[in-house]
Wavefront OBJ file of the C-alpha trace (Angstrom):
o trace
v 121.969 114.527 156.896
v 118.924 116.894 156.948
v 118.755 119.181 160.128
v 115.538 120.860 161.300
v 116.009 124.269 160.409
v 118.714 123.644 157.412
v 118.219 124.605 153.406
v 118.467 121.870 151.115
v 118.812 122.640 147.383
v 116.186 119.744 144.983
v 118.590 118.668 142.692
v 118.067 115.709 140.981
v 114.898 115.137 143.205
v 111.814 114.554 141.642
v 108.086 114.258 142.925
v 107.611 115.394 146.452
v 111.102 115.099 147.447
v 111.950 117.868 145.938
v 108.953 120.098 146.950
v 111.329 122.772 149.491
v 109.044 124.884 151.989
v 110.944 127.535 153.151
v 114.248 125.776 151.050
v 113.943 122.759 153.795
v 112.189 119.488 152.763
v 109.326 118.045 153.889
v 110.255 116.338 156.218
v 112.419 118.545 158.104
v 110.208 120.889 158.463
v 108.999 121.385 162.306
v 105.733 119.449 163.575
v 102.975 122.007 162.826
v 104.250 122.736 159.605
v 104.482 119.289 158.430
v 101.477 118.203 159.062
v 99.655 120.684 157.468
v 102.131 120.303 154.181
v 100.837 116.167 154.046
v 97.331 117.298 153.796
v 98.406 118.452 150.894
v 100.011 115.117 149.546
v 97.153 113.260 147.836
v 96.799 115.667 145.756
v 100.172 116.756 144.889
v 100.658 113.040 144.259
v 97.569 113.069 142.455
v 98.741 115.642 140.220
v 102.741 114.329 140.136
v 100.375 111.307 138.614
v 98.624 113.538 136.376
v 101.587 114.849 134.928
v 103.828 111.940 134.554
v 100.513 110.994 131.804
v 100.953 114.446 130.419
v 104.558 114.131 129.494
v 103.951 110.141 128.326
v 100.766 111.246 125.828
v 102.949 114.645 124.944
v 106.181 112.495 123.717
v 104.122 109.448 121.380
v 101.965 110.485 118.375
v 98.600 110.810 119.810
v 96.843 108.376 116.887
v 95.167 104.830 118.534
v 96.496 101.369 117.997
v 93.168 99.921 117.114
v 92.793 103.228 114.465
v 96.599 102.284 112.756
v 96.042 98.509 113.126
v 93.469 99.008 111.057
v 94.762 101.440 108.558
v 97.851 99.384 108.077
v 94.938 96.353 107.054
v 93.432 98.652 104.991
v 96.761 99.278 103.256
v 96.739 94.955 102.831
v 93.915 94.751 101.651
v 94.441 97.360 99.171
v 97.805 95.504 97.961
v 95.454 92.144 97.158
v 92.764 93.918 95.739
v 95.767 96.248 93.628
v 97.768 92.854 92.546
v 94.769 90.855 92.010
v 94.002 94.181 89.337
v 97.485 93.620 88.055
v 96.706 90.093 87.222
v 93.803 90.033 85.231
v 95.745 92.920 82.879
v 98.385 91.191 83.100
v 96.057 87.793 81.481
v 93.825 90.258 79.118
v 97.230 91.627 77.705
v 98.289 87.976 76.899
v 94.819 87.082 75.032
v 95.115 90.595 73.236
v 98.425 89.821 72.330
v 97.407 86.645 70.818
v 94.609 87.650 68.582
v 96.967 90.120 67.312
v 99.484 87.727 66.515
v 96.583 85.389 64.932
v 95.415 88.190 63.199
v 99.015 89.404 61.594
v 99.128 85.078 60.651
v 95.580 85.599 59.088
v 96.430 88.765 57.012
v 100.112 87.030 56.392
v 98.225 83.850 55.284
v 95.705 85.478 53.109
v 98.599 87.952 51.762
v 99.780 83.919 50.209
v 96.960 83.630 48.614
v 97.470 84.010 44.505
v 95.235 86.626 43.370
v 94.017 83.736 40.818
v 93.408 80.705 43.318
v 89.896 79.725 41.777
v 89.040 79.592 46.027
v 90.804 82.654 46.794
v 87.336 83.933 48.333
v 86.490 80.579 49.850
v 89.901 80.538 51.684
v 89.753 84.444 52.395
v 86.512 83.502 54.263
v 87.396 80.627 56.063
v 90.604 82.587 58.026
v 87.950 84.730 58.720
v 86.510 83.037 60.049
v 88.828 81.084 62.195
v 90.068 84.509 63.143
v 87.133 87.401 62.934
v 88.705 90.878 61.847
v 89.441 92.588 65.103
v 90.464 96.539 65.137
v 94.397 95.822 65.039
v 95.159 99.304 66.868
v 92.054 99.430 68.414
v 93.486 96.196 70.412
v 97.791 97.309 70.501
v 96.452 100.744 71.902
v 94.663 98.428 74.749
v 97.145 96.754 75.279
v 99.703 99.867 75.855
v 96.407 101.491 77.867
v 96.596 98.182 79.976
v 100.382 98.002 80.406
v 100.468 101.311 81.897
v 97.408 100.859 83.966
v 100.136 97.964 85.560
v 103.029 100.951 85.778
v 100.826 102.591 87.777
v 99.463 100.223 89.903
v 103.157 98.877 90.471
v 103.823 102.539 91.682
v 100.427 102.496 94.222
v 101.691 99.034 95.751
v 104.949 100.486 96.893
v 103.031 104.165 98.402
v 100.762 101.345 100.321
v 103.797 99.530 101.481
v 105.609 102.519 102.802
v 102.200 103.430 103.802
v 102.637 100.693 106.286
v 106.380 100.734 107.163
v 105.259 104.197 108.506
v 102.513 103.059 110.430
v 103.804 100.337 111.986
v 106.763 102.878 113.496
v 104.421 104.746 114.948
v 102.090 101.554 116.233
v 105.450 101.028 117.801
v 105.603 104.495 119.493
v 102.041 104.291 120.472
v 101.749 100.601 122.025
v 104.882 101.552 124.168
v 102.883 104.409 125.138
v 100.522 102.396 126.068
v 101.872 100.263 127.918
v 103.631 102.940 130.066
v 99.981 104.511 130.562
v 98.804 101.478 132.157
v 102.026 101.316 134.645
v 100.527 104.234 135.936
v 97.045 103.016 135.697
v 95.886 105.203 133.419
v 94.010 102.999 130.454
l 1 2 3 4 5 6 7 8 9 10 11 12 13 14 15 16 17 18 19 20 21 22 23 24 25 26 27 28 29 30 31 32 33 34 35 36 37 38 39 40 41 42 43 44 45 46 47 48 49 50 51 52 53 54 55 56 57 58 59 60 61 62 63 64 65 66 67 68 69 70 71 72 73 74 75 76 77 78 79 80 81 82 83 84 85 86 87 88 89 90 91 92 93 94 95 96 97 98 99 100 101 102 103 104 105 106 107 108 109 110 111 112 113 114 115 116 117 118 119 120 121 122 123 124 125 126 127 128 129 130 131 132 133 134 135 136 137 138 139 140 141 142 143 144 145 146 147 148 149 150 151 152 153 154 155 156 157 158 159 160 161 162 163 164 165 166 167 168 169 170 171 172 173 174 175 176 177 178 179 180 181 182 183 184 185 186 187
């Protein structure tokens, strides 16, 4: 029990309850000092509220929820765009590989035509019309470049997923911060 004029510690007390004047809680003060102290309570409460707000803001990340959500959306859009590019490159790789295979078949068939065949030139011309003479080495190099591009794109997608996970973690903390601030009446 508190008595007027007795000293009491403020361990475990918060806010106005923790305030001591000459070692006494406010409610234990004589009438006149108590009245003077109570006049300052609105300012004390305002400061106490601001301190709570500042403490909440200090323990959480500073980013805005809308910013984090936009970054997550951007990462997802990048993933979709890169996956489309990978699909396009895979399709081109298949086309080039098919053309290379056709060229190989053409060359084997032309090589099988006897040198002394009377219609050799016509048969070669027919094969050349069926399968135009592409630069096979350049096409093989292009297929290799497509594969390297796909490999790099796959790494980028993995990084985007990692970024999304990091943003989601921070987003959860920011939503918790905003909830705690709203509970204090802060927007």
